[in-house]
C-alpha positions, 0 to 999 in steps of 0.5 A: 500500500505504501508503494502504491501511495508513493507512485500515485503521489509522484503521478500527481506531482508530475501533473501539476504543471499543465497548459492554461488558457492565455493570460488576461490582465488589466491595470488598476489606476491610482487616483487621489480623489474619493468617488461618490457611490451612486451607481452612475459612472459619470465621475471623471476617474472612470473615463481614464480607467482601463476596461476589463471586458470580452467575457467568455460564455460558460453556459450554454457553451464554454467555447464562444464569447459571451453574447451579452457584453459586460465591462468592468473598470477599477481605480483605487486610492490609499484607502479604497478600491473602486469598481465601476460595472456596466452590464448589458442585456436584451431587455429590462426584465431583470430577475430580482427575487429579493432585496435582502443582502447575501442573496443566492446567485443562481436564478437571478440577475447579478454579477460577482467579483473575486479577488485572490489577494495572495495569488495562491489560487486557494482563497479569495474574497467575493463581492456581488451586486444586482441591478437593484444594488443589492449586495452580497459577499462571500469567502471562497476557500479550498480553491472553490471546488465544492459549493457547500464547503468552499463558498461561505456567504455567512461572512460580513464586511463593510463596503458600499455598492449602488446600481442604476438601471437604464434601457437594456443595461444597468451600471453599478459602483462599488467602494470596497475599503482595502481593510476589507481585504487581506494582502501583502504590503507592497503588493502590485498584483492580485488574481481576479475573476468575474462571473455574471448570470443573465436570466433574460437570455439564460446565459452565464459568463465569466471574464476569464474562461472557465470550462463547463466541467469546472465550478464557475467560481473555481480559483484555478481560472483567473486573470490579473489586475495590476496596480499602478502603484504598490499597495500600502499598509492596512489603516483600520486596526480595530473593530468593536461589535458589542451587542445587547439581547433581552430574552423572554423564554419558557421551557414548558417541559421543565416548567421553567420561565425566565427573563434575562438580559445578555451583553457581550460582543466581538472585537476584530483586530487587524495584525499587519495586512494578512492576519486577523485576531477575533475576540469574543466575550459571552457571544450570543447566536440567537439571531442566526438562521435556524437549521432546516429539519431533515428526515434521516433514515440512516444510522448516523449523524448528519452534519450541518453548516456553520453559520455563526459569524465568529467562526467564519473568517478563515474557517477553511484553515481550521475545518478543512482537515481530513475527510469532510464526510467521514473524518473531519477532526474539527467541526466548529459546531461542536463548540457550544453544544454538549451531552447532558446526563441523559445523553441528549445534546443541549446548548453549552454556553460559551464564555469567551474565546480568541481566533488568530488566523490569516497569512504570515507571508506568501507561503504560510498560513497560521490559525490559533483558536481557543474557546472556553465553555461554561460548566453546567453541574445540573446536567453534568457538563464540565467547563472545557477549553477547546483549542486548535493550532493549524499551520499551512504551507503552500507548495507548487502552484495551488497545493498545500501541506497542513498540520494541526493540533487539537485539545479539548480538556476539562477545566477542573476535576469533576466527579461526574467526568470519567477518566477517559473524558478528561481530555481528547487530543488529536494531531495530524498532517494533510496534503491537499493537491490542486493542479494549476488547471484543476484537472487533478485534485486530491487529499492525503492525510494521517491523524492520531488521537490521544485520550487518558491511558489510551495512546496506542493505535487511534489512527484516521487516514485517507487518500483521495484523487479526482481527475476532471476533464471536459468529458470524464470525471473520475474520483477515488477515495479511501478512508481508514478510521481506527476503532478507538480513534476519537475527535470530540471537536470533530465530525466522525460519522462512524469508527472502525471502518475501511471505506472505498468510494469510486466514481466514474462519470462520462459527459456528453455535449450534444448539438441540441436545442433541448439538452445542453449536457448529459452524462452517465455516472457509476458510483460504488461505495464499499465499507469493511469493518476491521474489527470483524476481520474486514467483513464487508458491512456496507455496499452502496452502488449508484448508477445514474443518468443526468441532464442539464437542459437549455433552460437551466432545468435539471433532470436525473434518474438513479438506481441504488443497489444497497447491502447493509450488515447490521452488527447490532439490532436496529429499528429504522423507524425509530418507533418507541417500543418497536421491535428492531431488525435483528443484528448479526445479519445482512440486508440486500435492497434495491431502489430507483429514483428520479429528480427534477429541478426547474429553472429557478429564474421563473416566477414559480419554480419547482424541484422534486424527488421520488424514490421507490424500492426495497428497504432492509427487509421491507419497502420504501416510498420517498416523495419530496417536492418544493415550490417557490413563488417569487413576488419580485422583488419584495417577497419569496414564498416556498413550501416543501413537502416530504413523505417517507413511507416505510413498510416492514414485515410483521412483527417489525413496525411501519412508519410514515415520516412527514416533513413540512417546511414553509418559508416566507421572506419579505424585504420591505427595503434594502435595510428591513427584512422579515423572514419566517420559517414554519417546520413540522417533522414527526420524526424529530417530534417537533413543530417550530416557528421562527420569525425574524425581523431585521433592521440594518440601520447602519453598515453591519449594525442591526436590530433584531426581533426574533420569535421562536415557538416549538411544540411536541408533535405527538402530544401537540403541547408546547415545548419551548417559546422565546422572544428576543430583542437584540441590538448589534452595532459595528464600530471601527476605531 
């Protein structure tokens, strides 16, 4: 296995330098003035600015120039980068679902700008705007390969942007403080990319050409913006974000009602041009968007994305180690939650913490995190210190080597803490591969955990490789997790596994007025259990055909062939008092599924999924559909219905899992937003309503009114109710 690993690694290194498209660049001129940001490009500075144009089409083709022209100009002074944009189309029927900041780019008209300020092809800042001047910003990490993990819109930063609509085009002006970026002092060049969605013609385009088989925000495909004069030093070293939160709440199950006033806040300290120190004291996350309820038919936990602002900046530096699906040693959502004496997860108050993260120089990144959680003796929860140290070194053009140390340790000696839970430590080394043109990507890692009186074995390791071209996409992943490996701050779905996953996809680009691209995929996942003499315990073979249509709708047909060996009895219905399926037995079952997603730019859009087949020794029918209505630009209303019907033979229980989720988002203006989500899930035994009114009265300064109401479904009785009035204010010193 070692010989194979070395041979494969050598193959990757040889593939790092591959041909790229011809380089594109433009010059950003220095000015001494400050521009008025009104969306109209009438300032004299724009007349002499160099133009970045000649966008290339990404959809429906990636081989022709964009049919709808786009022009970008940039100038800068000592404190601010100014961007002027002109976007043309065939009409004025722009699609703008909402006036709320941080909108989703797909399904509406907008343009996005990406800045790779350290020229490493790994991390970038994104700023976007639409024809109504609604703004969004995001942090891109990991080279921009995976939309879920590598594209984070929870990041907030101060900047200005306005837009103005004219006949068949709109213009926009952006003023982005240089302190909103991180960059090396004296820098003369950033890598740059811009991509645009035009819903009137169903065209997606980018300034630097991106092959359709790659992500449109991949950082492998960027040109250069060259500064006329070297950039100086950051001039805003400190930002304070205090908050006050008045909460009235009642837990009906414990018959406990109370009113409390919380105060605390965050501080952001710029250290040089590349590092940032975040400090939090008594943080409050009551205004964070609630998680969607899901139906989980597996035996394992499902991960949820991090939405808390304190953990967002440079989050990839901490959270990208290991395998995200099976063996992630650091999962920030573990902090602030703990198991009580009955084994249930409950909130564990964070007292405070610090995060130091960013670039030391062109090649090195550093991350240090330390957070202290409070004790809760009534629920037998210790006060813990949660610490992580991460160091990353750039190698080759876009690859890197990372190492980390994690320590979760009880702050005191509690009589209710078992010896093996006094501390948990994990160390590890990762190599992340990304070739210059992103055809080859991969990861190799080895991690080891330590607990009291337990330092032998405890390994987690893995290797993955992806080869992605226009017509073929081949992926292979191998994961080993020792039975005794433990990461209390990580996301480890299961231990004691050797897992292999391989995917092969063939893509076709027909000359059709109906289908844009389609392809076949074969994706087997096989798991062995080392402690059972490497017995094959899981096998999931998926074969599918998928198509992307010319109107941007998508269609997929899937076949699933599954085998699961239950080492222990398991009730997939979770019925209280139900007879579980016997353990020490294997189950074969097959099913077929179909998925469809319509064009999200339409006033009414729909996506649905249906699956039917066997399930363990019974049958499964899964149906899910979501309809979205856009009342442009003030309101978006969506309704999701999901039903999973499980029928097992006697004496095992049946189940009907229902999930209903309705969302209402109303934007009264670009500063006042109201969002309400209603969720009913009988598997989670919860019906909840979360309603949030937000007034952004100043840049990144908000007043929130948040109402929560939860009910136990089975008895239909109140569970928890609260109302919050929270004020947050961002001030730069």
